[in-house]
C-alpha positions in Angstrom: -110.6 -75.5 61.0 -108.7 -77.6 58.2 -106.5 -74.8 57.8 -105.2 -74.9 61.2 -104.7 -78.6 61.1 -102.5 -78.5 57.9 -100.6 -75.7 59.3 -99.8 -77.5 62.4 -98.9 -80.6 60.3 -96.7 -78.9 58.1 -95.1 -76.9 61.1 -94.3 -80.1 62.9 -93.0 -81.6 59.6 -90.7 -78.6 59.3 -89.5 -78.8 62.8 -88.6 -82.5 62.4 -86.8 -81.9 59.2 -84.7 -79.3 60.9 -84.0 -81.7 63.9 -82.8 -84.5 61.5 -80.8 -82.1 59.6 -79.0 -80.9 62.5 -78.3 -84.7 63.7 -77.0 -85.5 60.0 -74.9 -82.4 60.2 -73.5 -83.3 63.5 -72.8 -87.0 62.1 -70.7 -85.5 59.4 -73.2 -86.0 56.5 -74.0 -83.0 54.5 -76.7 -84.0 52.2 -78.9 -86.7 50.9 -80.7 -86.9 47.6 -84.3 -87.1 47.4 -86.3 -88.5 44.8 -88.3 -86.7 42.0 -91.6 -85.0 42.8 -94.2 -83.0 41.2 -96.6 -80.4 42.1 -98.2 -76.9 41.2 -96.2 -73.6 41.4 -97.9 -71.2 44.0 -95.4 -68.4 44.2 -92.0 -67.5 42.9 -89.6 -65.2 44.8 -86.7 -64.7 42.2 -84.9 -62.1 44.5 -84.8 -64.8 47.4 -84.1 -67.8 45.1 -87.3 -69.3 46.3 -90.3 -71.3 44.9 -93.7 -72.1 46.8 -94.9 -75.5 45.4 -98.1 -77.4 46.3 -96.6 -80.9 46.0 -97.9 -84.4 46.4 -96.6 -87.1 49.0 -92.8 -88.0 48.8 -92.9 -91.4 50.5 -89.2 -92.2 50.3 -88.4 -89.3 52.6 -91.8 -89.5 54.7 -93.0 -86.3 53.5 -96.9 -85.9 53.1 -98.2 -83.7 50.4 -98.4 -80.0 51.2 -97.6 -76.6 50.1 -93.8 -75.8 50.9 -91.5 -73.2 50.0 -88.1 -74.3 48.7 -84.9 -72.8 48.0 -83.4 -73.3 44.6 -79.7 -74.2 44.1 -79.5 -72.5 40.8 -81.7 -69.3 40.8 -81.7 -69.5 36.7 -84.2 -72.8 37.3 -86.9 -70.1 38.3 -86.9 -68.6 34.8 -88.2 -71.9 33.5 -91.5 -71.7 35.3 -94.3 -69.5 36.2 -96.9 -69.3 38.9 -99.6 -72.0 38.0 -97.4 -74.3 36.2 -97.4 -77.9 36.8 -93.8 -79.0 37.4 -91.5 -81.8 38.3 -88.5 -81.3 40.6 -85.8 -83.1 42.5 -84.8 -82.2 46.0 -81.6 -82.7 48.0 -81.0 -82.2 51.6 -78.7 -79.4 52.4 -78.0 -78.0 55.9 -81.3 -77.7 57.8 -83.7 -78.2 54.7 -84.6 -79.3 51.3 -83.1 -77.6 48.2 -84.3 -78.0 44.6 -81.6 -79.0 42.4 -83.7 -79.7 39.2 -86.9 -78.1 38.0 -88.9 -78.1 35.0 -92.5 -77.9 33.6 -94.6 -81.1 33.0 
């Protein structure tokens, strides 16, 4: 049952992020830099330039801790980490979501 609650919470957060991103795009803003965060690498999709990270809360943007897939701005960042690594990263709002701009092992 906890899995369903976590999925619903993540879905609502993702939906809210999309709506917020759309509002910012309509207001003429293209991106907002987020703070540094940390987490555990769950999966790496080099072909899609994506990484799934189980990260802690990011209070300054109102994001609770969760497992989330992020796109990376520079695909070469994925060569620095592997599944199971503890990482620190920085995100930036881009379009309708968050994109990793910096990534490294802890």
